[in-house]
C-alpha positions in Angstrom: 128.9 117.4 21.9 132.4 118.6 22.5 133.0 122.2 23.4 135.9 124.0 21.7 137.3 127.5 22.3 137.1 129.7 19.2 140.3 131.6 18.6 141.8 134.2 16.3 145.6 133.7 15.8 145.5 131.4 18.8 143.9 134.0 21.1 140.5 133.4 22.5 137.5 135.4 21.1 134.3 136.2 22.8 131.1 138.2 22.4 130.5 137.3 18.8 127.6 139.4 17.5 126.0 139.8 14.0 124.8 143.1 12.6 121.0 143.7 12.4 121.1 142.8 8.7 123.4 139.8 9.4 125.8 141.0 6.7 128.6 141.6 9.2 129.8 140.2 12.5 132.2 141.3 15.2 134.0 139.8 18.1 136.5 140.7 20.8 139.9 139.1 20.9 141.6 138.9 24.3 145.4 138.9 24.1 147.7 137.8 26.9 147.9 140.8 29.3 151.2 139.5 30.6 152.9 139.6 27.2 155.3 142.5 27.5 155.3 142.8 23.7 151.6 143.9 23.7 150.8 147.4 24.9 148.2 147.3 27.8 145.7 149.4 25.8 145.7 146.8 23.0 145.1 143.6 25.0 141.4 143.6 23.9 140.6 144.3 20.2 137.2 144.5 18.5 137.3 143.1 15.0 134.4 143.5 12.4 134.2 141.2 9.4 131.9 141.2 6.3 130.3 137.8 6.0 131.2 137.6 2.3 134.9 138.8 2.3 135.8 137.6 5.8 138.6 140.2 6.1 138.9 141.2 9.8 139.2 145.0 10.4 140.1 146.5 13.8 137.5 149.0 15.0 138.4 149.4 18.7 141.3 148.5 20.9 141.2 148.5 24.7 142.4 146.8 27.8 141.1 144.3 30.3 138.7 147.1 31.3 136.8 146.6 28.1 133.6 144.9 29.3 131.5 144.4 26.2 130.1 145.7 23.0 127.0 145.6 20.8 125.6 146.7 17.5 124.0 150.2 18.1 122.6 150.3 14.5 123.7 148.8 11.2 126.6 151.3 10.9 127.3 152.0 14.6 128.7 150.0 17.5 128.7 150.6 21.2 131.7 149.5 23.4 131.6 149.7 27.2 134.7 150.1 29.3 135.3 150.7 33.0 137.2 153.9 33.7 137.5 153.6 37.5 135.3 153.8 40.5 131.8 155.2 39.6 132.9 155.6 36.0 131.8 153.6 33.0 132.8 154.9 29.5 130.8 154.1 26.5 132.1 154.6 23.0 129.8 155.1 20.0 131.7 154.3 16.9 130.5 155.0 13.3 131.8 152.2 11.2 131.6 154.2 7.9 133.3 157.4 9.0 135.4 156.0 11.9 134.2 158.8 14.1 134.2 157.9 17.8 132.2 159.6 20.6 133.2 159.0 24.2 130.5 159.1 26.8 131.3 159.4 30.5 127.9 160.2 32.0 128.2 157.8 35.0 127.2 154.2 35.4 124.1 152.1 34.7 123.5 153.4 31.1 119.9 153.0 29.9 119.4 153.9 26.2 116.1 155.1 24.7 114.6 152.8 22.2 115.4 155.2 19.3 119.1 155.3 20.6 119.1 159.1 20.6 119.2 159.5 24.4 120.9 157.8 27.3 120.3 157.9 31.1 123.1 157.3 33.6 123.5 157.7 37.3 126.2 158.5 39.8 126.4 157.7 43.5 128.6 158.6 46.5 130.4 161.9 46.1 128.9 162.8 42.7 125.3 161.7 43.4 122.9 162.4 40.7 121.5 161.5 37.3 122.6 162.6 33.8 120.8 162.4 30.5 122.7 163.0 27.3 122.9 162.1 23.7 125.2 159.7 21.8 127.5 162.6 20.8 128.5 163.4 24.4 126.2 166.4 24.9 124.6 166.6 28.3 120.9 167.6 28.2 120.1 167.3 31.9 121.9 166.9 35.2 119.8 166.4 38.4 121.5 166.0 41.8 120.0 163.8 44.4 120.7 163.6 48.1 123.4 161.0 49.0 122.3 158.0 50.9 124.4 155.8 53.2 123.6 152.9 50.9 124.7 153.2 47.3 122.0 150.8 46.2 119.3 153.0 47.9 120.3 155.7 45.5 120.2 153.6 42.3 117.3 155.0 40.3 115.2 152.7 38.0 114.9 154.2 34.5 112.3 153.3 32.0 111.8 154.9 28.5 108.5 155.0 26.8 108.4 152.9 23.6 108.5 156.0 21.4 111.4 157.5 23.4 109.4 160.7 24.2 109.4 160.2 27.9 111.7 158.9 30.6 110.3 157.6 33.9 112.4 157.4 37.0 111.8 155.7 40.3 114.2 156.9 43.0 114.6 157.5 46.7 113.0 160.6 48.1 115.4 163.3 49.4 113.9 163.0 52.9 114.5 159.2 52.9 110.8 158.5 53.4 109.9 156.3 50.5 110.3 156.6 46.8 109.2 159.1 44.2 108.2 158.7 40.5 109.3 161.4 38.0 108.6 161.7 34.3 110.7 163.8 31.9 109.7 164.8 28.4 112.6 164.3 25.9 110.9 166.4 23.2 110.7 169.4 25.6 114.4 169.7 26.9 113.6 166.9 29.5 111.3 169.1 31.4 109.6 167.3 34.4 106.0 166.6 33.4 105.1 164.4 36.4 104.4 165.1 39.2 
């Protein structure tokens, strides 16, 4: 077997993904970042094609900071991009309307199974957790005590299969072990445990 690089107009493509129904597919094209004829914010472009018509359509353009993308639903995509230290932006793009929602909740995004809620955390000078929706609306911000180690402050988030609860394991504020918290998404993310 011989490996070959797949290209689009002689530029390498990567992250080829099919839609849930397999009717469409998308891919990132990485253009030469040193080409002065290409604006920096257009060096990475996400194209979506219908499997029948095979006409590529541009749905997102970014830079070398664009780290990935995925199908969010049949008619929505999710693109991730670094926006600096402790900042990861996620873009939810509706393919039918073209509407784009920019989320900058923190880093370490963990989406609920129904894709209605997302958890993110911050460390260092903005230590805390954020829960929001895919439209950029923050539902809960909870500050946690900074730790000397960033990884000690990295909470583990797990959603229940029906998306009604969010469980978090994180460092206790007194640095003596860990605590387990459960929030109810159907009740304004009220703490229901402990």
